[in-house]
C-alpha positions as CSV (number, residue, x, y, z in Angstrom):
1,X,135.1,-45.3,174.4
2,X,133.9,-45.6,178.0
3,X,134.6,-42.8,180.4
4,X,137.8,-43.1,182.4
5,X,137.6,-41.8,185.9
6,X,140.6,-39.5,186.5
7,X,140.6,-40.1,190.3
8,X,140.6,-43.9,189.9
9,X,143.4,-43.6,187.3
10,X,145.5,-41.5,189.6
11,X,145.0,-43.9,192.5
12,X,145.9,-46.9,190.4
13,X,149.0,-45.2,188.9
14,X,150.2,-44.3,192.4
15,X,149.8,-47.9,193.5
16,X,152.0,-48.9,190.6
17,X,154.5,-46.1,191.5
18,X,154.6,-47.4,195.0
19,X,155.9,-50.7,193.6
20,X,158.6,-49.1,191.4
21,X,159.6,-46.8,194.3
22,X,159.8,-49.8,196.6
23,X,162.2,-51.5,194.2
24,X,164.1,-48.3,193.6
25,X,164.6,-47.7,197.3
26,X,165.8,-51.3,197.7
27,X,168.4,-50.6,195.0
28,X,169.6,-47.4,196.6
29,X,169.7,-48.7,200.1
30,X,171.3,-52.1,199.3
31,X,173.8,-51.3,196.6
32,X,177.5,-51.1,197.2
33,X,178.6,-48.6,194.6
34,X,178.4,-44.9,195.3
35,X,177.0,-44.4,191.9
36,X,173.8,-46.1,192.8
37,X,173.5,-45.6,196.5
38,X,174.5,-41.9,196.6
39,X,173.9,-40.6,193.1
40,X,170.8,-42.8,192.6
41,X,171.9,-43.6,189.0
42,X,169.3,-46.3,188.5
43,X,165.7,-46.7,187.5
44,X,162.8,-49.2,187.6
45,X,159.9,-49.9,185.3
46,X,156.8,-52.1,185.0
47,X,155.6,-53.5,181.6
48,X,152.6,-55.6,180.6
49,X,153.0,-59.0,178.8
50,X,153.2,-57.2,175.4
51,X,156.2,-55.1,176.6
52,X,154.2,-51.8,176.8
53,X,155.6,-49.5,179.5
54,X,153.0,-49.1,182.3
55,X,154.9,-47.3,185.0
56,X,158.4,-45.9,185.6
57,X,160.1,-44.8,188.8
58,X,160.4,-41.0,188.8
59,X,164.2,-40.9,188.8
60,X,166.4,-41.0,185.7
61,X,164.6,-40.3,182.4
62,X,167.6,-41.5,180.3
63,X,167.6,-44.9,182.0
64,X,164.1,-45.5,180.7
65,X,165.7,-46.1,177.4
66,X,167.8,-49.1,178.5
67,X,165.2,-51.0,180.4
68,X,162.4,-50.2,177.8
69,X,164.7,-51.2,174.9
70,X,165.7,-54.3,176.8
71,X,162.2,-55.5,177.2
72,X,161.0,-54.7,173.7
73,X,164.0,-56.3,172.0
74,X,163.7,-59.3,174.4
75,X,160.2,-59.9,173.2
76,X,161.2,-59.6,169.6
77,X,163.9,-62.3,170.0
78,X,162.0,-64.8,172.2
79,X,158.4,-66.0,172.5
80,X,156.5,-65.8,175.7
81,X,156.2,-69.5,176.0
82,X,160.0,-69.9,176.1
83,X,160.2,-68.2,179.5
84,X,160.1,-70.2,182.7
85,X,159.1,-69.0,186.1
86,X,162.3,-67.9,187.9
87,X,164.1,-66.8,184.7
88,X,165.9,-63.5,184.9
89,X,167.7,-61.8,182.0
90,X,170.6,-59.5,181.9
91,X,171.6,-57.1,179.0
92,X,173.4,-53.9,178.2
93,X,174.1,-53.8,174.5
94,X,172.9,-50.8,172.5
95,X,172.8,-52.5,169.2
96,X,171.7,-56.0,170.2
97,X,169.5,-55.4,173.2
98,X,168.1,-51.8,173.0
99,X,170.5,-50.5,175.6
100,X,171.4,-47.1,176.8
101,X,175.3,-47.5,176.9
102,X,177.5,-50.3,178.1
103,X,177.7,-49.0,181.7
104,X,173.9,-49.3,182.1
105,X,173.1,-52.9,182.9
106,X,169.4,-54.0,182.8
107,X,167.9,-56.8,184.8
108,X,164.6,-58.0,183.4
109,X,162.3,-60.4,185.2
110,X,159.2,-62.0,183.7
111,X,156.4,-62.1,186.3
112,X,154.4,-65.3,186.3
113,X,150.8,-65.6,187.5
114,X,149.1,-69.0,187.4
115,X,151.8,-70.4,185.1
116,X,151.7,-67.6,182.5
117,X,153.8,-64.5,181.9
118,X,151.6,-61.5,182.7
119,X,154.1,-58.7,183.4
120,X,157.7,-57.8,183.3
121,X,159.7,-55.8,185.9
122,X,163.0,-54.3,184.9
123,X,165.6,-52.2,186.6
124,X,168.7,-50.7,185.3
125,X,171.8,-49.3,187.1
126,X,174.8,-47.4,185.9
127,X,178.0,-49.4,186.8
128,X,181.1,-47.4,187.2
129,X,183.2,-49.6,185.0
130,X,182.4,-52.4,182.6
131,X,185.9,-52.8,181.1
132,X,187.1,-51.4,177.8
133,X,190.1,-49.2,177.0
134,X,189.7,-46.4,179.6
135,X,188.7,-46.6,183.3
136,X,185.0,-45.8,183.6
137,X,184.5,-47.3,180.1
138,X,182.7,-44.3,178.6
139,X,185.5,-42.0,177.5
140,X,184.7,-39.5,174.8
141,X,187.7,-40.3,172.6
142,X,186.6,-43.9,172.0
143,X,185.6,-44.5,168.4
144,X,183.9,-47.9,168.5
145,X,181.5,-49.6,170.8
146,X,184.0,-52.5,171.0
147,X,186.3,-50.2,173.0
148,X,183.5,-49.3,175.5
149,X,183.5,-52.5,177.6
150,X,181.7,-55.8,177.7
151,X,178.7,-56.1,175.4
152,X,175.9,-58.2,176.9
153,X,173.0,-59.4,174.6
154,X,169.9,-60.8,176.3
155,X,171.2,-63.7,178.5
156,X,169.6,-65.6,181.4
157,X,171.4,-64.7,184.5
158,X,168.9,-66.9,186.5
159,X,167.4,-70.0,184.9
160,X,164.3,-71.1,186.8
161,X,165.6,-69.4,189.9
162,X,169.2,-70.7,189.8
163,X,171.9,-68.1,189.5
164,X,174.4,-68.7,186.7
165,X,177.5,-68.1,188.7
166,X,179.8,-68.6,185.7
167,X,178.1,-65.9,183.7
168,X,178.1,-63.5,186.6
169,X,181.8,-64.2,187.2
170,X,182.6,-63.7,183.5
171,X,180.9,-60.4,183.3
172,X,182.4,-59.1,186.6
173,X,186.0,-60.1,185.7
174,X,185.8,-58.2,182.5
175,X,185.7,-55.0,184.6
176,X,188.1,-53.2,186.8
177,X,186.2,-53.7,190.0
178,X,184.7,-57.2,189.8
179,X,183.5,-57.5,193.4
180,X,181.5,-54.3,193.2
181,X,179.9,-55.5,189.9
182,X,179.0,-58.9,191.5
183,X,177.4,-57.2,194.6
184,X,175.5,-54.6,192.7
185,X,174.1,-57.1,190.1
186,X,173.0,-59.4,192.9
187,X,171.1,-56.4,194.4
188,X,169.5,-55.6,191.1
189,X,168.3,-59.2,190.8
190,X,167.0,-59.3,194.3
191,X,165.2,-56.0,193.9
192,X,163.4,-57.2,190.9
193,X,162.3,-60.3,192.8
194,X,160.8,-57.9,195.4
195,X,158.9,-56.0,192.7
196,X,157.7,-59.2,191.1
197,X,156.2,-60.4,194.4
198,X,154.4,-57.1,194.8
199,X,152.9,-57.4,191.3
200,X,151.7,-60.9,192.1
201,X,150.2,-59.6,195.3
202,X,148.4,-56.8,193.4
203,X,146.9,-59.3,191.0
204,X,145.8,-61.6,193.9
205,X,144.2,-58.7,195.8
206,X,142.3,-57.2,193.0
207,X,142.1,-60.0,190.4
208,X,144.3,-60.3,187.3
209,X,141.6,-59.3,184.8
210,X,140.8,-56.2,186.8
211,X,144.5,-55.2,187.0
212,X,145.0,-55.7,183.3
213,X,141.9,-53.7,182.5
214,X,143.1,-50.9,184.8
215,X,146.5,-50.9,183.0
216,X,144.8,-50.7,179.6
217,X,142.6,-47.9,180.9
218,X,145.7,-46.1,182.3
219,X,147.3,-46.1,178.9
220,X,144.2,-44.9,177.2
221,X,143.8,-42.1,179.8
222,X,147.4,-41.0,179.3
223,X,147.1,-40.9,175.6
224,X,143.9,-38.9,175.8
225,X,145.6,-36.4,178.2
226,X,148.6,-36.0,175.9
227,X,146.5,-35.4,172.8
228,X,144.4,-32.9,174.7
229,X,147.4,-30.9,175.8
230,X,148.9,-31.0,172.3
231,X,145.6,-29.8,170.8
232,X,145.9,-26.7,173.1
233,X,149.0,-25.7,171.2
234,X,148.7,-23.9,167.8
235,X,149.3,-26.2,164.8
236,X,152.4,-25.4,162.9
237,X,156.2,-26.0,162.5
238,X,158.7,-24.9,165.2
239,X,162.4,-25.2,164.4
240,X,165.5,-25.1,166.6
241,X,169.2,-25.7,166.1
242,X,171.7,-26.5,168.8
243,X,175.3,-27.5,168.9
244,X,177.7,-29.7,171.0
245,X,181.1,-28.3,171.8
246,X,182.8,-30.9,169.7
247,X,182.3,-34.5,168.4
248,X,183.9,-36.3,171.4
249,X,187.3,-36.1,170.0
250,X,188.9,-32.7,169.3
251,X,187.2,-31.2,166.2
252,X,184.3,-29.1,165.1
253,X,181.0,-29.0,166.9
254,X,178.1,-31.2,165.9
255,X,174.8,-29.6,164.9
256,X,171.4,-31.0,165.9
257,X,168.5,-29.7,163.8
258,X,164.9,-30.2,165.0
259,X,161.6,-29.3,163.4
260,X,158.6,-29.9,165.6
261,X,155.3,-30.3,163.7
262,X,152.1,-30.0,165.7
263,X,148.8,-31.0,164.0
264,X,145.5,-31.8,165.7
265,X,146.8,-33.5,168.7
266,X,149.8,-35.2,167.0
267,X,153.4,-34.2,167.1
268,X,156.3,-35.1,164.9
269,X,159.9,-34.4,165.8
270,X,162.0,-34.4,162.6
271,X,165.8,-34.4,163.0
272,X,166.5,-33.9,159.2
273,X,169.6,-31.8,158.7
274,X,171.4,-33.1,161.8
275,X,175.1,-33.7,161.3
276,X,176.5,-37.1,160.5
277,X,177.5,-39.4,163.4
278,X,180.5,-38.4,165.4
279,X,184.0,-39.9,165.4
280,X,183.9,-39.9,169.2
281,X,181.4,-41.5,171.7
282,X,178.7,-38.8,171.8
283,X,176.4,-40.7,169.3
284,X,173.1,-41.9,170.7
285,X,171.2,-45.0,169.8
286,X,167.4,-45.2,169.0
287,X,166.2,-45.9,172.6
288,X,168.3,-43.1,174.2
289,X,166.8,-40.7,171.6
290,X,163.3,-42.0,172.4
291,X,164.0,-41.3,176.1
292,X,165.3,-37.8,175.4
293,X,162.4,-36.9,173.2
294,X,159.8,-38.0,175.8
295,X,161.7,-36.4,178.6
296,X,161.7,-33.1,176.7
297,X,158.0,-33.4,175.6
298,X,156.8,-34.4,179.0
299,X,158.6,-31.4,180.6
300,X,157.3,-28.9,178.1
301,X,153.7,-30.2,177.5
302,X,152.6,-31.4,180.9
303,X,155.0,-32.9,183.5
304,X,152.0,-34.4,185.4
305,X,151.2,-36.8,182.6
306,X,152.2,-40.3,183.6
307,X,155.3,-41.6,181.8
308,X,153.9,-44.7,180.1
309,X,153.2,-46.2,176.7
310,X,150.1,-44.0,176.3
311,X,152.2,-40.8,176.3
312,X,154.1,-42.1,173.3
313,X,151.2,-42.6,171.0
314,X,150.7,-39.1,169.6
315,X,154.4,-38.7,169.0
316,X,156.4,-39.6,165.9
317,X,160.2,-39.4,165.7
318,X,162.1,-39.1,162.3
319,X,165.8,-39.5,162.8
320,X,167.9,-40.0,159.6
321,X,170.2,-43.0,159.8
322,X,173.9,-42.3,160.0
323,X,173.5,-39.1,162.0
324,X,174.6,-38.4,165.6
325,X,171.1,-39.2,166.8
326,X,170.8,-42.5,164.9
327,X,174.3,-43.9,164.2
328,X,175.4,-46.9,162.2
329,X,177.0,-49.8,164.1
330,X,179.7,-49.9,165.6
331,X,179.7,-46.2,166.4
332,X,180.7,-45.4,170.0
333,X,177.8,-44.3,172.2
334,X,179.3,-44.2,175.7
335,X,178.8,-40.5,176.1
336,X,175.4,-40.3,174.5
337,X,174.1,-38.2,177.3
338,X,175.9,-35.1,175.9
339,X,173.8,-35.4,172.7
340,X,170.7,-36.4,174.6
341,X,170.9,-33.3,176.7
342,X,171.3,-31.2,173.5
343,X,168.2,-32.9,172.1
344,X,166.2,-31.8,175.2
345,X,167.6,-28.3,174.7
346,X,166.4,-28.3,171.1
347,X,162.9,-29.5,172.2
348,X,162.9,-26.7,174.9
349,X,163.7,-24.0,172.3
350,X,161.2,-25.3,169.8
351,X,158.3,-25.6,172.2
352,X,159.1,-22.2,173.6
353,X,157.8,-20.9,170.3
354,X,154.5,-22.8,170.6
355,X,153.7,-22.5,174.3
356,X,152.2,-19.6,176.2
357,X,155.1,-17.5,177.6
358,X,154.2,-18.5,181.2
359,X,154.8,-22.2,180.4
360,X,158.1,-21.7,178.5
361,X,161.5,-22.3,180.2
362,X,164.9,-21.2,179.2
363,X,167.5,-23.9,178.6
364,X,169.5,-25.3,181.5
365,X,173.2,-26.3,181.6
366,X,172.1,-29.3,179.5
367,X,175.3,-31.3,180.1
368,X,176.4,-34.3,181.9
369,X,180.0,-33.6,182.9
370,X,181.6,-36.9,183.5
371,X,184.6,-37.4,185.9
372,X,186.2,-40.8,186.3
373,X,188.9,-41.7,188.8
374,X,190.7,-45.0,188.9
375,X,193.3,-46.3,191.3
376,X,193.6,-48.4,194.4
377,X,191.8,-48.2,197.7
378,X,193.7,-48.0,201.0
379,X,193.1,-51.8,201.2
380,X,194.9,-52.3,197.9
381,X,191.7,-53.2,196.0
382,X,191.0,-51.4,192.8
383,X,188.4,-48.7,192.6
384,X,186.6,-46.7,189.9
385,X,184.7,-43.6,191.0
386,X,182.5,-41.7,188.5
387,X,180.3,-38.7,188.9
388,X,178.3,-36.3,186.8
389,X,178.5,-32.6,187.9
390,X,175.3,-30.7,187.7
391,X,174.8,-27.1,186.4
392,X,172.3,-24.3,186.6
393,X,168.7,-24.6,185.6
394,X,167.0,-22.2,183.1
395,X,164.7,-19.5,184.3
396,X,160.9,-19.2,183.7
397,X,158.7,-16.2,183.4
398,X,158.1,-15.8,187.1
399,X,161.0,-17.7,188.8
400,X,164.8,-17.8,188.7
401,X,166.3,-21.1,187.8
402,X,167.4,-23.6,190.5
403,X,171.1,-23.7,191.3
404,X,173.4,-26.7,190.8
405,X,170.7,-29.2,189.9
406,X,170.6,-32.0,187.3
407,X,167.6,-31.7,185.0
408,X,166.6,-33.2,181.7
409,X,167.6,-36.7,181.0
410,X,170.1,-37.1,183.9
411,X,168.3,-36.1,187.2
412,X,170.9,-37.7,189.4
413,X,171.9,-36.4,192.9
414,X,175.1,-34.6,193.5
415,X,177.5,-36.8,195.4
416,X,178.2,-35.5,199.0
417,X,181.9,-35.2,199.9
418,X,181.7,-37.5,202.9
419,X,181.1,-40.8,201.2
420,X,183.5,-40.0,198.5
421,X,186.3,-39.3,200.9
422,X,185.4,-42.3,203.1
423,X,185.6,-44.8,200.4
424,X,188.3,-43.5,198.0
425,X,191.7,-41.9,198.4
426,X,190.3,-38.6,197.1
427,X,189.4,-35.3,198.8
428,X,186.9,-32.7,197.8
429,X,188.8,-29.4,198.2
430,X,185.9,-27.2,197.1
431,X,182.3,-27.8,196.4
432,X,179.8,-25.0,196.0
433,X,178.0,-22.6,193.7
434,X,180.0,-20.6,191.1
435,X,179.5,-16.8,191.3
436,X,178.5,-15.0,188.1
437,X,177.5,-18.1,186.2
438,X,173.7,-17.4,186.1
439,X,172.3,-16.2,182.8
440,X,171.0,-12.6,183.2
441,X,167.4,-11.8,182.4
442,X,164.1,-10.6,183.8
443,X,164.4,-13.8,185.7
444,X,167.9,-15.2,186.2
445,X,169.2,-18.7,185.4
446,X,170.6,-20.9,188.1
447,X,174.2,-20.8,189.2
448,X,176.7,-23.5,188.2
449,X,178.7,-25.8,190.5
450,X,182.4,-25.7,191.4
451,X,183.8,-29.2,192.0
452,X,187.4,-29.5,193.0
453,X,188.7,-33.0,193.7
454,X,192.2,-33.9,194.6
455,X,194.2,-37.1,195.0
456,X,195.6,-38.2,198.3
457,X,198.0,-40.8,196.7
458,X,200.2,-41.1,193.7
459,X,199.0,-42.9,190.7
460,X,195.3,-42.2,190.5
461,X,194.1,-41.9,186.9
462,X,191.5,-39.2,186.0
463,X,189.5,-38.9,182.8
464,X,187.0,-36.0,182.2
465,X,184.6,-35.1,179.4
466,X,182.9,-31.8,180.0
467,X,180.8,-29.6,177.7
468,X,179.4,-26.1,177.7
469,X,182.5,-24.1,177.2
470,X,181.8,-23.3,173.6
471,X,178.0,-23.9,173.6
472,X,176.4,-22.3,176.7
473,X,172.7,-22.3,177.4
474,X,171.0,-19.6,175.2
475,X,168.6,-17.3,176.8
476,X,165.1,-16.8,175.5
477,X,162.8,-13.8,174.9
478,X,165.8,-11.5,175.4
479,X,167.5,-13.3,178.2
480,X,171.3,-13.8,178.4
481,X,173.2,-17.0,178.0
482,X,174.3,-19.1,181.0
483,X,177.9,-19.1,182.2
484,X,180.4,-21.2,180.3
485,X,182.1,-24.2,181.7
486,X,185.8,-24.2,182.6
487,X,188.4,-26.8,183.7
488,X,191.7,-26.5,185.5
489,X,194.4,-28.9,186.5
490,X,196.1,-28.0,189.9
491,X,199.5,-29.6,190.5
492,X,200.7,-30.1,194.0
493,X,203.9,-28.3,192.9
494,X,203.7,-26.0,189.9
495,X,201.4,-23.6,188.2
496,X,197.6,-24.0,187.7
497,X,196.9,-25.2,184.2
498,X,193.8,-24.1,182.3
499,X,192.9,-27.0,180.1
500,X,190.4,-28.0,177.4
501,X,187.3,-30.0,178.4
502,X,189.1,-33.2,177.7
503,X,191.2,-35.2,180.1
504,X,192.2,-38.8,179.1
505,X,193.7,-41.2,181.6
506,X,195.9,-38.5,183.2
507,X,198.0,-39.8,186.1
508,X,197.7,-37.7,189.2
509,X,200.5,-37.2,191.7
510,X,199.6,-36.9,195.4
511,X,198.2,-33.5,196.0
512,X,197.2,-32.9,192.4
513,X,193.6,-31.8,191.7
514,X,191.1,-31.0,189.0
515,X,188.8,-28.0,189.3
516,X,185.6,-27.9,187.2
517,X,183.1,-25.1,186.9
518,X,179.9,-26.4,185.1
519,X,177.7,-24.2,182.9
520,X,175.0,-22.0,184.3
521,X,171.3,-21.8,183.4
522,X,170.0,-19.3,180.8
523,X,168.0,-16.2,181.6
524,X,164.4,-15.4,180.6
525,X,163.4,-12.0,179.3
526,X,165.4,-8.7,178.9
527,X,167.8,-8.1,181.9
528,X,166.6,-4.5,182.1
529,X,163.2,-5.8,183.3
530,X,164.7,-7.4,186.4
531,X,163.5,-5.8,189.6
532,X,166.2,-3.8,191.6
533,X,165.2,-5.8,194.7
534,X,165.9,-9.0,192.9
535,X,169.3,-7.8,191.8
536,X,170.1,-6.7,195.4
537,X,169.0,-10.1,196.7
538,X,171.3,-11.9,194.3
539,X,174.2,-9.6,195.3
540,X,173.5,-10.1,199.0
541,X,173.3,-13.9,198.6
542,X,176.6,-14.0,196.7
543,X,175.3,-15.4,193.4
544,X,176.5,-12.4,191.4
545,X,179.3,-9.8,191.9
546,X,178.9,-6.1,191.7
547,X,180.8,-6.2,188.4
548,X,178.3,-8.7,187.0
549,X,175.4,-6.6,188.2
550,X,176.8,-3.4,186.8
551,X,177.4,-5.1,183.4
552,X,174.0,-6.8,183.1
553,X,171.7,-4.7,185.3
554,X,173.0,-1.1,185.1
555,X,169.5,0.4,185.7
556,X,169.2,-1.5,189.0
557,X,172.5,-0.3,190.4
558,X,172.7,2.8,192.5
559,X,174.1,5.9,190.8
560,X,177.1,7.9,192.0
561,X,175.9,11.5,192.3
């Protein structure tokens, strides 16, 4: 094999990343929904003509699953010579089109050069509602994919450059906010067009053959780096076991079993022993599992390795059919992110046994607390507002975990109060970091978030699925667990109600509010090894209380003589 110059590969990869970032920035700046323009719940990827992932925007790891699955299944169902210049495809279905869940709609554009398909560019955006039984479409209590909104197999939304207005209208009017769907989908289509033109320009500037050779070299280079990093780890088996709070509907938790086998630069992730698929919607399809696995491995092995097809080559996944990580059709999958985050947690715990201690990381909140509000805007038009509340990040050997940050498969931004309050009849009554939610340890986990949202009008529906009350982030190497999640319902008139982590289509009166505290990050190492100066700093900054410090760091507290 010829030598691959690392500097040239980095320059070429960054050129590709500049294209995906350009498309992503267009999505964020041009979209109409808060979910994409504020939370940045979208992603972009470039593929070669064989459907191999070449480059992904550095945003939402989970969304890699939908667009990658969309391209791979598109190529399995159609031949390259059936595409026409100007064709654009739309899809979202987990079982028919390799999707993530119904809310994540992919737009896939074949890129033609000299009359032949040479690349694909795809983007994916989370749409706040795609129909179904419950506003927001992804409620945890749903037991079938048929209840989770419109299912879109691969369909041409543009045919040789001409938009299919009938198809667009049909999709949009199967949702609760059709105009927002139409506008955001048109932005996704246009953004792909921008990316396609950039790829054509890249091929014109450097020659198609050279670009294709550079892409092949990039994949080989990435595979070589991944194998090299895996060879640095001791061969062996490393097992972990994690749990969800429940199975989407009220009931017992679901167990995820993982055995990681490392052998001479290859790694197998075996989920044998994992519980059967859930009754509720926390099941995850094959492509979301793939995305969660590679997110976890990339984080633990070497985050600087490019996220492309080459990274996947040393990795094998074994997921028994009929389990929560590989369900049978038509299992509901709308809240697959809860299980995906637990898969990342399982990978974190397994690799912590193989990695040098200075490269291990304690588990984070590892949830994706979903809140969905549905009602009417001041104009009388319907709205659906969704958000995912972040939690604390796990600590490492030398650093405390970050506070209130999405990590793992989610990686979205926290929604500022201002755009939420401008666009919807809602008010953010409290938004900050929750005291005493950091996992204690030599280094401390990150603090959780308090999110308190109230309704300014009667009749707003709220649905919430949270996690982490029963299954907090476990500490490692003697560290303590992160804080547990909690949820309260505040009536405008009446007592505060502490409720379970389920809210299904509850109708709010004017002045009612929901108050959520997300989980905190786990601690790393024994708490009695934490330096007194660090304890004092956490007290001074308000992240912990004197009671918390006295309970977890008694040696660091001043003594009463």
